[in-house]
N, C-alpha and C positions, 0 to 999 in steps of 0.2 A: 504493500500500500504506500509506504513512504517513497519507494523508488518510482511508483506510478505518479505520485504527486510531483516529485522532482522533474520527471520527464514532461508532465503537463505544464509545469511552470516554465520549463525551458522551451517548450513549444510556443507558449505565449510570447516569450522574449524573441523567439525566432520570427514570429508573425510581426511583432512591433519593429524589428530590425529590417524588415523587408528583404531578408536574404533569399526569400522564395523567388525573387526576381532574377536570380542567377539562373541562366538557362542550362547550366550544368548541374543544377541541384538534383540529387537523386536520393533514394532511400539510404544507400550506403554512405553518401556524403553527409547527410543529416545525422544519421546514427553515429558516425564518427565524431561529428561536432558536439553531439549531446552525450558522448561517452557511454553509449549503449549498443546493443547489437541490432541488426536489421529486423530480425524476427520479433523481438520484443517491442521495438518502436512501431512496427507495423500493427501488432496487436493493440497497442495503446491508441493509435490513430483510429483503427477500426472500432474499438470499444467506445472511445470518448468523442471522436469527431464524426462517427457514424458514416465513414467512407474509407476507401482505400487510399494509399499514399498519393497516387497520381491524381485522383479526384480532389483530394485535400489541397495539393499544391495548385492544381489548375483553378480551383474555386478561389483561392487566395489571390491568384493572378488576375482573374476576371473581376473580382471585387475591387482590386487596385485599379484596373482599367476603367471601371465604372466611375470610381472616385475621380480619376484623372479627367475623364471626359465630361463629368458633371461640374467639376470645379473650375476648369480652365478651358475656355472656348478656343484658345489657340490650337489645342489638340484636334479640333474638328477639321483643321486644314491639312493635317498630316495623312499620309497613306495608311491604310489599315495595317499593312505589313510592318510599318515603322512602329505603330502602337503595339502590335503583337510582340515585336522585338524588345521594346523597352519594358514590356510586362513579363518577359522571361520565356516567351514562346519562340521556338526555332522555325515554326511553320505557320504561315498565314492561314492555311486551310484548317489546321488543328485549332488555332485561336478562334477562327470564325465558328467552327463546329462547337467548341466548348462554350463560347460566348452565347451562342443561340440556345444551347441546352440549359444554361444557367438563367438567362434573362428572358428567353422566348423571342428575342430579336437578333438579327444579324448585327454586327457592329455598325454597319452603314445605316440600317434602320434605326438603331439606337441613337446615333448622332442626329439623324433627321428628326426624330421625335424630340430630342432636346432643343434643336434649332427652332422647331415649330411651336414649342411651348414657352419660348422666351420672347 
């Protein structure tokens, strides 16, 4: 229980530090940074975050993208591939697919909705 709490606290710090934006972030990398093994970290993420590692990281990245696009209109002018890249995605198509699964909109549609509501 104590180790679980320590890992959860470290996951919160990881989220605040925005290290999930590193496109090389993997379960192995994160577990090494947190001083635990991949199997245990994966179990903790599944149990407390209710998703697998990839879904966890991708949702953090999409949440960041939403904050970026909502808070700063200058990002509306950038190509979707650039936004994907700064949010930690190596593929425009994966970014678009995950963005749509999380928000229900493609990144382009999301930006258009923000533009029309302001």
